[in-house]
C-alpha positions, 0 to 999 in steps of 0.5 A: 363104788366109783369114788371108793375105787378112785380114793384107793387109786385103782382107776388112777393107776390104770389110767396112768399105766402108760406113764408108769410103763415109760417110767419103768422103761426110763429107769431100765435104760438108766440102769443099763447105761450105768452098768455099761459105764461102770464096766467100761471103767473097770475095762480101762483100769484092767487094760492099764494094768495089763499094759504095765505088766507087759512093760514090766515083762519087757524090762525083765526080758531085757534085764535077763539078757544082760551079761552082768546078771548072776544066776540067782537074779536070773532065776528070780526074774524068770520064775517071778516075772516072766513065768507069772504071766499066765493070762496075757497073750504075748509074742516076742520078735527080733529085729527082723520081725521073727518070733523068738518067744511066746506066752499064752498062745493056744495051739491045737494038740500035737501041732507041728512047727509049721502049724505053730508058726502059722498060728504065731503069724496070725496072732501077731497080726491081731496084736499089731492091730490092737496095741503098739508093741513094747520096744526093747533094744533088740526085740519087740514085745507084742500083746493083746487083751487077755480072755478075761478082759475081752469077756469083761468088755462084752459082759454088760451086753450079754447081761442086758440081753439076758435081762431083756429076754427074761423081762419079755418072758416075765411080762408075757407071763404076767400079762397072760395071768392078768388077762386070765384073772380079768376073764375070771372076774368078768365071768364070775361077776356077770354070772352072779349078776345074771343069777341075781336078776333072774328071780325079780325079772321072772316075778315082773313077767308074772305081774305083767301077765296079770296086768294084761288080763286085769280090768285096768288093761284097756285104760292103761294099755300103752303104759303097760305095753311100754312096761312090758318092753322094759321087762323084756329088755331086762330079761335080754340084759340078763341073757347078755350077762349070762352070755359074757360069763360063758361062750356065746353063740356066734352065727350069721345074722342080718346086720341091718335088722339087728342094728335097726331093732336095737335103735328102735328100742333106744329111740323112745328112751333117749332125747327126742332132739337126737335124730338117728339114721340107720343106713344099710347099703344092701338088704342082705348084709350078713356078718358073724355075730351074737345078736344080743351082745351086738345090740348091747355094743350098739346101745353103748356106743350110741349112748356114748354119742348122745352124751357127747352131743349133750342130748341134741344132734344127729347120729348116722349108722352106716353098714357096708360090706367091705369085702367077702371077709369083712363088714364095717359098721360106722357110727358117726355123731356130730358131738364135741369130738376128741383129740387123737390122744384120746382115741385109745383111752376111751376104751380103758376101764374107768375112763369117762368125761361124765361126773357120774359115769362108770367108764365101762360102756366102751370097755365092754363094747371092745371086749364083746367085739374083739373077745367074742366076735374076733372083730375090731372096734376103734375110733376111725376119726374125730375132730374137736367141735365136729364129731366122732366116728366109731368103726366096728369090723365084723367077719362076713363068714364063718370061715373068716372068724375061725383061727383069726387073730387081731394082728391080722387086721394090720393088713386091712385098710381100716 
């Protein structure tokens, strides 16, 4: 199955998702700047065209004021050149700077002459700041950009803003649907697994009862007891899968007792060269957890540590009540360690350094802690050749877990 997933590229795609995100981001930036650059070219061309129109208008006004022009040519200049400007705001002033004519200036309805003069003076100041006037013999022609040109200048930014908002909403919807789909897959897979395991485990339990009451019990007592522990463990695994497929019960539990029980089961099933110490700095440290699922988390992280140490070294589990709100569980090994770039990747599905690993243990641990316990699990620190510390944060009370969000951990000293 793993080789099949790698062959079709699913795991590679997931592991390279950050690169794909950067590729999409860079492509978006290039497209955005390209759009702005092309729009700026259009704006400059339109500016030049409007300037030429104003220059033509100024020459037409000068020509129209000539005493030698006949009535027919005057009518043509007035109708075909001067009156055709219906977009560019223009104000013509005399040698003393007084407005003598204007075009495409907006006034409020039924404005009197005083209000018109006030608007013209305000518009004239804007025009002086935008462009140098076109000079005639006895007048100056002031102008500014048309509304179309002004709108075109800001269009790419409006367009990009709309695209950005749409992209964020689309990403949020897609991400939410993806998470929902993953949840359905996880739930369906775990329920089906629990269902399939139920029948053979029930049969094994019956066989264990038979062996305990058979003549071979006394001769094989230790072996049968260990077999019984494994059958009980299989039943617990089935309960875990069943819990993941539904809403597990979260309640106050003694953290030290739960961790110590999980380690007691693991010790005879891992390398004898690995020393595991559980340190509880108080006897009554309680936290909100599901015992079966939390034991699974401890087992996955410890097994990951054993692999990192290649079956030889020491593991320390420290349980600390950080405050009334939180309980910290630090799992430290003296394995090969990792660089900072791996801190988040180790929780990705399919990520593993083992040739035969599935890369799902830490992913499952993260899902159980953050999804069901509303807590947090992360690599607190790690150093190559020295070791790694994983930290689990649990809620110390029922009130603390209700309505809690992951971003609330940002204010914590983790």
